[in-house]
N, C-alpha and C positions, 0 to 999 in steps of 0.2 A: 570484397576481399578475395585475393587469389586463393585458388584451391590449395589445401594443405596448410595454409597459414592460420595459426590460432590467434584469436583476439585476446587481449588482456586489458586490464584496467587502463594502462597507459595509452591504449588506442582510442579511448573515449574521453574527449576533452572535458565534457560535463562531469563525468565520473571522477576525473582527476580533480576538477575544481571542487566538487562536493567533498571528496576525501580530504583535500587540503584544508577546506573550511572546518571539517570535523576535527582534524588534528590541531589546527590553530586554536580552536575553542576548547580543546581537551575533552571532546565528546567521544567516548570509547564504548558505546553500547551497540555498535554495528559490527557484524561479520561481513566481509566482502567476498563476492563470488562472481567471476566472469563466466558467462555462459558459452563463450567461444563460438558465437554465432555471427551471421552476416551483419546483424544490427549492432554489433559490439556491445551487447547487453551486459550491464553490470548490476548485480543485486546487492543492496545494502540491507542485510537481514538483522532483525531485532525482535523484541517482544514488548507488548504493552500490557501493563497490569490494570485490570478493571474488575471491580467487585470480586476480588479474590481469584480471578482467572488470569493466566498468562496467555495473551493472544499473539499468534505469529504475525509479524509485520515485515514489510519489505518496501524499500524505495527502489523503483526500477528506473534505471537511467540507460537509455539506448540512443541510437542514431536518429530516431524520429524527433519531432519537435515536442514530444510529450514526455514528461517525467511523471510517473505514477506512484502514488503511495497506496499500498494495498494492505488491508488487515483482514485476517480470517477470523470472523466473529463466532462462528458455530459450525459444527459438522454433524454428520450422521442424521440429517433430516430425512425422515421416511416419507414415502409417497403419500401416506394418509395426512400429512401435515403441510405438504407443499403448496397447495392452493391457498390455504389460510395464511401461510407465511409470506407467500408472494404478494398477496393483497396487502399485508402489513408493510412489507418492504416498499411497495409502490406508494403507500401513504407517506412513509418516511421520505421517499424521493421527492414527493410534492412539497414537503415541508422544508427540506434542506437543499438549497440549490447548489451548494458546494460539493456535496457528497453523492455518491451513487452506490446504493445498496443493491445487491442481487443474489439470487440463489442459483448456484451452478448445478448442472445436471448430475454431478456426483454427490449432491446433498450438502455442500458447504455454502455457508452464507459469508459473503465478502463485502467489504466496504472499500471503495476506491475514491481517491481524490486525484484529479488530473491537473497538472500545471504545465501549460504550454510555454516554450521558450526556444528561440534559436540559439545556436552556440554563442553568438556574440551578445545575447541578452540573457544568458542563464545566470540566475541569482541563487547561489547555494543557501544564503541566509533566508530567502523567501521560502525555499523548499523546507528548510528546517522549521521555520515559523509556521508554515502550513501543517507540518507534522505535529507541532505542538497544539495547534487548534484542533486537529483530528483526534489527538489523544484526549484532550479535554472533553470533546464531544462524546467520545466513546465512554469515558468515565462518567459523564453526566447522565447518559442514557442507558448504561449497562444493566441496571436492575430492571427497568421497564422493558428493555429489549429481551432479557432472559425470561421474564414473565410471559411475554408474547410468544417467544419461540418454544419454551419448554413447559409453560404453565397451563396450557389449554389442550 
């Protein structure tokens, strides 16, 4: 992108396609933010309810071949819990091939789902379908997850 030019949703074909899909389906649970970066990154922000908690979620659509769905599952993980929680997250990663759990250096636990697609093969319905699978997975595992993270 030329210096000084700001990106916007319209500069990202897949973001446009996803936004049009959401509008056609009457899905209005996302806020949209363009990062105005060289990758034309567009964030579709929302929240997921699980076990009485509202978890920040984002669909990240950029110029790469990957669309990422990311959910922040927990925060404020202290140093004393990190080794135990990392071991638990690794166990989850071995169980679930579609999802990637990880502990960030700042103490946040996130869950990612990555969907590869070229511009000509991008499928907004698949992205939304995978988001639905992710939401169901989080809701099904929420109590167990919280017990492992906060209960010990």
